[in-house]
N, C-alpha and C positions, 0 to 999 in steps of 0.2 A: 504494500500500500504506500502511496506517495507520501502521506503524512508521516508514516513511520520512517521512511527513507530520509526525510528532511530532519527529523528529530535525531536520528542516528548520526547523520552527517555533521550536524551541529556539535554533537557530543564528541565525535572523533576529531574534528578540526574546527574549533570555535571561531577563529577569525582568519579567514583566508587573506593573503596579502595580494593586493591587486594594484598594478601600475596603470594609471590612466594618462595617456599622452594625447594632447589635442589642443584645440583652440579655446583658450580661457578668455572669458569676457565678462562684462558687467551688464546686467539688465537694469535699466533705470526707469522707474515708473513715476510719472507726475499725475496725481489725481486731483481733479477740480470740478468746478461748476461753471456753466456757461449760460448766461441769461440775456446776453445782448450781442449785437454785432459791433465790430470795430468801426469807428468813423473813418479810419484810414484805409480800410480795404474790406471787401465782403467776406470777412472771416470772423468766427466767434471770439469773444474775449473770454479767456479761461481764468477764473479766479482760483489760484492754487490753494489746495487744502492740505495735501500731504505729499511726501516724497519718499520713495523706497528704492534701495539699492540691493540687488541680489546677484548671485552668481549665474552666469548664463553659459551657453555652449557646453564645452566639456565639463564645466563646473557643475552643471545639473546632473550629469552622469556620476560625478564624484559624490555629490550629496545623496543621490539615490543609493550608492554603494555603502556609504557611511550609515545610512538609515537601516540598511539590511544587516549591518554588523561587520563589514569588511574593514581591514586595515589598509588604508589607501595612501598611495604616493601619487602626487599630481605633477605633470610636466607639461610645459607650454612656454610660449614667449609673450612677455608683457613689455610695456614701455616703462620708462622711468617717470611715471606721472601719477596723478591722483587715482585714476581708475586702476592702475596697476597695484598701487598700495592697498586699494580696497579688495582686490582679488586676493592678495596675500593675507590680509587681515581676516577675511571671511574663511578662507581655507584653514588658517591657523586655529580659528575658533571652532572649526569642525573637527579638529584633531588630525588634520591631514598634513603629511610631510610635504614641504615646499622646496626641499633642497634641489630638486631638478627643474624648478621654475626659472626660466632664463630671462633676466632683465636686459633688454637691448636698447641702447641709447638712441638708435636710429629708428625705433619703432614706437607707435602709439598703441595703447591698449584699446581693443575694440569695446565700444560702449553703445548700446542700443537704448535710446530714450523714447519711451512711449508716452504720449499725452492722452490721458483718458478722462472723458467727461461722463459722469454718472455710469461708470463701468464700461463705456463704449470707447474704443480706440479712435481718436480723432486724427492723429498723425504719429509717424515714427521717424526719428532722426538718428542716422547711423554715423558714427565716427570710427573709422577703422583703417588698418593697414593690411593690404593683401599681398605684400611682397614676400618672397621667400627670404629666409635668413641667408646671410653670406655663407660661402663654403667654409670659411674659417669658424664662424659661429656654429654651424651645424657639426663640424668636427669636434669642437669643444663640448657641445651638448652631448654628442654620442659617447664621449669619454665618461661623462657623468652617468649616462643612461646604461652603460655597459653593466655595471655592478647592480643597478636597480633592476634590470631585466633578469639578471642571473638570480637575484634573491626573491623575485616575485613568483607567486603561484600562477599568475595569468597576466597578460598584457591586453589592454583595451585601447584602441585608436578611435578617438572621437573627432572626426574630420568635419569642420564647418566651412571648408573651402576659403579660409582666410589667409592662406599662404604658408602657414607654419609647417604643415605636413606636406612638404614638397615631395616630388617623386623620389629624389635622392635620399632624403631623410627617412621617408617611409620604407624604402627598400632596405636601408641600413638597419632600421629597427627590426624588421621582420627577419632579416638575415641573422642578426644576433640572437633573436628569440628562438629561431630554429636550431641554432647552435647549442642552446641550452635546453632544447626540447620543451619550450614554453608555448602554449597555445596563444594565438593572437586573434582577437575578436574585433571586427571593424564596423563602425557606423560610417558609411561612405558618403562622399559628395562628388559632384562633377561628372564628366562624361567619359573618363578614362580610368577604368578600374585596374589597369595593368599594374599600377604601382602597388596594389594590394596582393599581388600574386604570392601564393604560398601561405595565405592566412588560413586559419582553422574555420572561422565563420565570417561572412560578410552579411550585414543586416541592413539592406535598403528598405525604404517604403515603396509603395507601388509606383509613384511618380518618379522616384529616383531610379528605380529599375528600368523604367521606360527610357529615361535619358541615357543611362549607361548602355542599354542594348540598342539605342537609336531606333526605337519603335514608337510610333505616334502615341499609342495608348495600350495599356495592358488590362483591359476591363474584364476579359474572359479568362477561364482557366487555361484554355488553349494558348492564348497570347502570353499568359504568365509563364507557361511551360517553355515557349519559344524564347522569350526574353531571358529566362533563367538559364537555358542551355547556352545562350550566347555568352553570358557573364561567367558561367562556370568554365567554359572552354577558354575564355580570355584570361582567367585568374587561377585556374587549377585549385579553386577553393574546395575544401572538404564539404562544407555545408553553406548553402545560401538560404537565409531566413528572411522572408519578405513580410513586413507588417502591412496589413490591409485595412487599418482603421477599424470601422464597425464590422468588417467581414472577418476579423481574426488574424491568424498567422498562417503562412504557408511555408513549409520546410522542404527544401530541395536537396537531395543527396544523390549526386550523379543523375541517373534517369528516374529515380524514385521521387515521389512527392507526397507530402502529408498535409492535410488541412486541419487546423485547430480552430473551430468557430469561436467567435468572441463569447466571453462568459458573462458580460454585463447585461443585466436586464434593463438598466437605465443608463443612458449616455447623456451627460451634461456637458462635458468638455474633454476633448481628446488632446489638449495641450500637454506636451511633455510625456505622453504615453509611450512614444517611441524610445525615449531615454529610459523610462521605467522598464520596458521590455529588454533593452540592451543590458541594463545594469543587473536585472534579475537573472537573465541567462548567464551572464558572466559570473555572478556570485555563486550560483548553484553548480556550474561546471567547475569552478575553482574548489568547491566543496567535494567534488567527486561524482556528481550525478551525470547521467548521459544527456545528450543534446535534446532528445525527445522529452525527457523528464523535465529538464530545465525550461524548455519552451512551454510545456503544459503549466508549470508553476508561473512562468512569466505572463501567460494568458490570464491567470487569476489575479496577478498583481496589477495588470492593466485594467482589469474589470473594477478594481478598487479605486484606482486614481481617476478613471474617466467618469466616476460618479461624483467627483468633486470639481469645483470651479478653479481654474488656473492650474499651474504646474504643482504637482504634489509628489511626495515620496511615500514609500510603504515599508512596513517592517515585516520580518519573518513571522512574527506572532499573528499579525493581521492576515497574512497569507494562509496560515494554518487554520485560522477561524473561518476563512472563506472556503477552504477545502472541506472542513468539517460540515459547514452548511450544505454544500453540494452533496456530500455523502448522505446526510440526513434526508435531503429531498429525494435522492435516488431510492433510499430505503423505504420511504413513505409511498413512493410510486409502485415499488415492487411488493 
């Protein structure tokens, strides 16, 4: 039984060590009210009521893993600026090691500012750098990451296409991970997945898969199969796991495919559900469960977070409660 496996795995290995490498950024929220238009232009005047700074990008994956109980080391590139200091401060408060977070004087930290009026997004302002690190900076970072990869139970690449995970750096990380027999799980971006070749799992969503496979849409099971075959051939990945929002999760293993329908009976907000799925799969594989088991658990984790508004995290205890509820419902039916 899945519940027993989860409990046994936690007892055998209480805190798996997971290295998260990716685009670290700040999500900045401005909440306000708007009751009139500006006399200067036909735009609303927003009366600011509150301001919130949270981790975004790979940081959301980090927070999900911390919530599950993992010991996490984060790696990424930030600028020597206020947003970069905020990234380090929030990570430190979460108990996350930041020794592999690279501060680059030539870079600005990505910050996404959202202006919300009565809960509705009015505008988003992005400040970011999408350049790759210099070859010298990448080499220096790899020297730091070498021991981190060796000591990790698992490596997660959270790519938001902000330039940090260049093809060269990504290939170096995967090469070192394979040398130490460490599984690499990737949340991809872009239209060229070749840089992820040799990964254990690549986890795109439906639209990301379509872009990578250069197919206009992947709305049917047949088109999903075709797109998956293209990406698997391109990357030689062991498992391709595609998140399908309200349609659940589809797992591709060479020519085999498995569909896990969504577990949620109510869907309020799918924001951040992909990061929850990625984190949950990573955590339970690091605990020693197989891919199908980890995906089944991740499907239940996603069901929990999409019943909430905004990005949310989940705990193992909450997942166990969700699994117990499903078991009770099945017993009642039978």
